[in-house]
Each structure stands twice: as structure tokens, then as C-alpha cells.
N, C-alpha and C positions, 0 to 999 in steps of 0.2 A: 307920210311917205311910205312907211312900212305897209299900210293897208293897200295903197295904190300898187306897190310892188307885188303883193299877194295876188291882186286881181290880174296883173299882167302875167304872172307865172301861170296861174290857173287857166287864163285865156289861151296862153300858148300851148298848154297841154291839150286843150280842146281843139287845137288846130285852126284857130281863127287869128286874124291880125290883132295886134296889140290894141289898136284904136277900137276895133269892134268889141273886143273883150272888155275894155274899160267901159264902153258905153252900154253894153247889153249882156254881159256875162256869157256871150256866145249864143244867146237865144234868138230865135226868129219870132217876132211879135207883130200884131197889127199896128198900123200907123198910129203914132201918138203914145204908144206904150214904151216903157223902158224897164230893163231888169238889171239887178246888181246882185253880187254875192253878199248875202247877209251873214253867212258863216260857212266854214268848210272844215272837213276832216274832223267832225265831231263824233263819228261812229255811224253805224247803219241806222240812219234816222228814218223811222217809219211814220207814224202819224204825229201831227203837231197841233198845238193849241196856243192861243194868245189871250192874255188878260186885257181888260179895258185900258190899262196904262201902257200896254205895248210890250210886256215881258212875255217871251215865248218859252214854251216847254216842249221838248221833243222826246218821244219814246224810242229808245234804241232796240233793235231786234235782238242784239246781244250786248252785254256790258262792254264798254270800251276798254282801252289799255289801263285806265285808272280804276276799272271795276265799277263804273257808273253806267246806269241804264236809263235814268231820267235826267235830261240836260236842261238847265235853265240858261237862257240867253237874253241878255239885256243890252240895248243900244242906248247907253246913258247920254251920250253927246248928240244923239239924234242925227247922225250922219248916214244912217242906213246900214251900218255895219255893227254887228254885235261884238263888243269888246269885253264885256263882263260875262264870262261863261263858267258856270259851276255845275255840279251834278251830284246825284246820290242814287241809292237803290242798286241792287245787283241782280235783278231778274230780267230776262229778256221778255219780248212781247211787242205788241203793235199799238194797242189802243190808248188814247189819251184825250181827255175832255175837261173843260173848265165850266163850272156853273157857280157864279158868285165867288165865294172864297173857298169853294171845294174843287180840288183837283183830283180827277179820277184817272187811274192808269191800270192797264191790264197786263198780266202775264199770260201764258198760254193756258192757264187753268183757273185763274182767279181775277177779281177786280178789286182794287184798293182805292181808298179815299185819303187824300192829304188835305191839311188845312193851310191856307195862305194868310199871311198877315197883311197889314195895310200897305206894305212895300212889296207885296207879292213874293215874299220869302216864305219857304216852307217851314211850318212849325213842328211837324211830327215826322221828319224824314226817316227816322229809324223805327217808328212805331205807327204805321198807318192803320186806319180802320180797314178791316177786311169786309167788304160789302158782299162779295159772292166768292165762294170757294168750291172746290171739287168739280169744276167743269171738265168735261171730257177733253183730253188732249192726247192725240196720237201723232205719229210722224207726219201724216199728210194733213194739210189744211188746219194746222193747229192754232193759227193766229186768232185772237179774240178782239174784234173791232167793236167799238162802243159808240153810242150816241144817247142823248137824253131828249125827252119831250118837255113841253112847258110845265107839266105837272110834276116833273122830277122823276118820272119813270126812266129806267135805264134799259136800253136794248142792246143785246149782245149777240154777235154772230158766233155760231158754233158750227164750223165747217165740217162737212162729211169726211170721214177718214177713209175715203174710197174715191175712185174715179167714176165708176158707174154701178156700184153695188153688185159687182159680179160675185159669184160663188167663190171664185179664185181671182182676187183683185189683179187687174192689169195682166190678164192671161188671155191669149188669143182664143176666141171661140167660147169662152166661159159664159154661161148663162147668168142672167140677173136673178137675184134672190127676190122672191115674191111671197108676201110683201117684203119690202126692204127693211130689215131690222135696225138699220142705222138711224132711221128717222125718229126713233123714240127719244134720242138724246143728242142728235147732231143733224146736220143738213138743214139748218133753219135759223131763225132768229128767236131768242128767248127774251121775255120781258120780266124785269125785277123792279123792286122799290129802290130808288137811288139813295135813300137815306138809311134804310134798315141794314144792320150788320149781320155777318155770318150766315148769309143765305146760301142755300143749295138748290138743286133742281126742284125739290118739293115746294120751295117758296116762290118759285117763278112760274111762268106760263109760256108754253110754246106759242109764240105770237104768229109766226108764219113758218111753213115747212116747204119741202121740195126745192131747197136752195143749196146747190152743191158747195159753194163757198162764196160768202159775201164779205169782201174786205172793205168796200165803200158803202157807207150808209149815213143818211142825214135826215133830220126831221124838217119837213117843209111847213113853215108856219102859215103860209097862205092857204094851202089845202088842209092843214092840220093833219098830216099823215106822214108815214114813214116811206122813204124811198131807198132802194138798195140797188147795187150793181153786182151781178153774178159772174164768176169765172166759169165758163162752159167746160164741158168734158173734153178729154184728149183722145187721140190715137184710134179714131174710127178705122183708119186704113190698116194699121198693123194688127188690130184685133179681128177685123172682118174684111180682109182683102178682096173677097169675092163681091162685096157690096160697095166698097168705096175705093176710089183711086187716091194716090198721094195728093193730087191737085184738089180733089174734093175735101180731103182731110184738112188741107190748108185753109179752106174757106168755111168749114163747119166745125161745131155749131157757132151761132152768133154769141158774142158777149152781150148780155141783156140787162136792161134796167127796168125795175118794177116799182109801182106804187103798191105797197102791201098794207092791207088792213088785217085786223085780228081774225085768225082762222083761215087765211088764204093759203093756197097750195100752188106753188109755181112749177110742179111737175117732175123735178128730178127725183129719181133716176129714170123714170119710165118714158119720158119724152125729152126732146131737145128742140131748140128753135132753129129752123133753117132760114137764114136771112135772104137767101136767093129765092126760094119758093115762097118765103114769107108765111110759113106754116109751122105748126107744132108737129113734129115727126116722132113716131114711135122709135125708141132706141133699139138697136139691133140685138142687144142682150135680152130684150123682151118681145122679140118676134118681128121687129121692124126690118124693112128692106130699103130704107132711104127715101121711100115715097109714101108709105102708109101713114096716114094722119092719126093723131091721138090726142089725149089730154083735153077732152071736152070740158072737164071741170077745172082744168088747170088755168091759172092766170095768164093772160097774154102780156108780153112785154110792152112797155110804152115806147121804148127805143131799143134798137138792135145795132150793134157795132160789129166790125169785122172780127173774125175768130181769133182767139188765143192772145189778144193784146193785153189782158190782165188789168182790168180797172181796179185801182188800189184805194182810191178815196173819192168821195162825193161831197161837194159843198155848194149850197145855195147862196148866191151872192146877195147880200142885203145892203151893201154900201152905196154911196153916192159919188165916189171918186171916179169910177169908170163911166163911160157913156151909158145913156139910158137903156140901150138894148140889152145890157148885161144885168140890169136890176132884176132880182128874183130868179135869174137863170141859173143853170147848173154847170159847174166846172167838174170835170172828171180827170184824175191823173191816171195815165196808162203806163204801166211798168214796162211793157214791151214783151213781145212773144219770143219763144224759143223753139216752137214747133210748127212753123208755117212752111217748112221745106216741102217741095222744091221752090216755092215762091219765096221772095225776100221776107225777112222778119219785119214786123210792123209794130207801131206803137211808139213808145219813148217820147210821148208828148202829153200836153194837157189839152183836152177838148172842151168845147162849150156848147150847151144846148139852150136856146132861148125858151123861156117859160112865160106864160100869161095866165093869170087866174089859177095857178097851181098845176097847169098842164103844159106839155111841150107845145110851142107855137111855131116851130120851124125846124129845119134840118140841123143836125150836129155839124160842127166845124172844128178844125184844128185851131186852137188859140195860141199856144206856146209850143214851139218846136225847137229842135237843135240840141236837146239834152244829150243825144248820143255822141255829140262832139264831132260828127262826121259832116262833110259838105252836104248841102240840101239834096243833091242828086245821087247820094250814096246811101244804100240800104245797109242795115246792120246784118252782118253775116252770122255773128255769134253774140249773144247778150253780153258776154264777158268783154267784148270790145267797146261797149257803150261807156262813155265817160260818166254819165249820170243816168239814173233810172228813176223817174218821178214816182213818188209814193204818197206823201201826205200833202194836204192842203189846209190852209188856215187864212182867215180874213181878220185884219186888225181893225180897230175902232175907226181909223181914218180911211178905211176902204182899200188898203193895199192887200195884194194877194201873195201869199208865201207858198213855196213848193219845196218839199223835202226830197232828198235823194238818198236811197238806202244802199247805194253801192260804195261811193266815196265819202258820203257824209256831208254833202253840201246843202245849204238852204238858200234858195233864190227868192228875192223880193221883187215883185212886179208892181209897177205904179203907172199911172196915166197922167200925162201933162195936159192940163186943161188949157 
């Protein structure tokens, strides 16, 4: 009864009827799918990971009121709700990943490794192995997202501590630095050995560069390659008002998805991707005028999304619970925009892209909506008004999809009724 009441109260806060909240946690999903709250109020839940037995671990952006930043959630009675919730660690950050009995978690400047026992309890909570240390961490784009390939290599996003590599960051009219000095240690994805301890930059390899900030990344086992989603640059209109209107800034540049191989360059900060012209355009800091094309050697995105929606996580679905169209396809959690004015803010949903043979096979679509807690015909005026902001994605062994929220600390569980 207590769990049911919790669902009713949360659903009422979201502005939906009690029945709707009980049935679907306030989300709008395709026919046959249902959602429920797996947990709530656990702290600012960023990325999440699940063991084969169904135990979830969530990485919090900041420690919660108990001083915990890694949260263990277990649904012992298998009713779809986590009732056994514990935690440890006291450092903020985003990344978390499970490989066998190894649990990896990242702060903003390091990656740690914990050991799990047969019951998925952590064995070395107070003394993790330090896998990587000394990663560059500045105020902007400090989050370190992580994923592993089948060989055990770990890939780490190191976001650029800049918007567009200007001489004076986020200053109207300031030129871009040429070459951009940030790219030696940030603005890309670095590759390390997932089992070697106490690594620094010298032990790793810059795997891909020219990526402003990659929060979502996942290894595609069909194509045997890394896929990433990039947050595009901001404020074209306020920095270069003679070249860009407010409306153009709302639509530019596209948020982009890339398949990256070792040595690839995706072009930041010298170019951006224009989803309207469907071209790589020279950034105004480097002599662009909104039309001049560039980046001949830069990688083309395989998918482009509307501007500023903030793709936070990427997951390739491997399960069989969902209908066949979802098999091997990509789910992306969009955090939602803050800078699409004068147009309405967008995002606050989970999107899906069908894949076949390791390549997109159709247009992207909205899969799960309603996280903002507002009626379907109401746009978010301010991100602070959103009841939930999707951040992390995880798939359980039975094929259920979980979505974390880093504003109020909810975890949603999405299943399909066959």
C-alpha cells in the first residue's frame, strides 16, 4: 500500500490523473509499453548500470544527503520497485559501468574500479582501485562518461572546457584560437586499459578528437565500433549577432551522433553541423559566415537532432522483450534544452533510432515522452519547471529499459507486454 501511495503522490505532482500515474508513471509510450517508478528521490542520478541478477547501481552527480554518490538499488520481491536501497562513496560524477564482477565509476577527474561479490554487494567500497587519475577537470563540461569494448578497453569522454575555443571564452566577437590548444587533453574520447591501475594521460591514447562534449557513448557489438552523441556549441546569436538571428541560434547547430574509429576528428571547434542545410559549416570564430562550408577531413555525423536538446546517454538495445524493430537499435536520453528561445524548449524525452547491420536504418523517433510533467501540448518554458530530466539508460537481463532522472532523482522502468 505504501508503494502504491508513493506512485499516486508522484503522479499527482507530475500533473496526471491518479490512474494514469499508477499505470504509466506519467510517461507517454508506444502501444503495448508500460512504465513504473522503480525508485525516486535517490539524488541526482546520472548514469546507471545493472548486473545480470538485476541489481542496479546509479552514479550521482553530487553526494546525497547521506553523503553517498553511488547508490545500489535492489528489487528483492520482483514487483518492479526497488525496496533495498543502500550507497557509498562521496565523490560526484557521471559515469558507471559493469563488466562481470567489476563495477567502474567516474568522478570528474578519475575512474575507479570496485569488486562485486556473488550477491552483487560491493567488496571494496572504501578502497577502490584507481584505474585512471589526473584527468583534466574544469568548470565547463567536467563530466567523465565511460564505456568498455569487448576486449576490456575503457573509453572516457573528456569534454572541452570551452564553448568554441575562443581567445576569450564566451565573449562576443572573440576569435577562435588556431590551433585550438584544448584538444591536446580535452575535447575528445581517450582510450585506456580497463584493468591496469593508476593510469594517467601518458598511459592512454586520444582515440577521437574534435568532440565538444560527449556524455552519451556506447560500444556497438554488431559494427564492433564506438558510437557517441555530442552536445553542440551555444550562443551563435549573442556572440555574432550580425550573422545569426535568435531564431537561427535556436536551431543551430544540430546535436550529432557519430560512429568513431581510432584517429577520427569530428571537427570541433572549427566547424559545426547545420541540420537545416545538412552541411558542415565553418564556425564564425574561424571566419565562417553561416554559409561557408568546411571540415573536409572531419567526420560526418550519422544522425543529427534538433539543437541544444542535450543527449545524455546512448544505449544499443540487445534484448528480446521489446518488439523486433527495437533489436540492436539505439536509445538516446535527452536532458532538454535551456537555450532555444524564442522557440519553445525541446527534449526531455527518450528517442529511438532503428539500426540494421550496425547502421541507422530509419529516422529517429520519440520513444518515451512526458518526463517534463507537463501536458503533451505544453512546452517547457524553463528547465527548472521540468519534473524529470532524462539522463541515464540501462537494460536489464530480461530486456526492460531503465531511465534515470538527475533533477528529482527518479528511476523509471519501461517494459513491454507481449
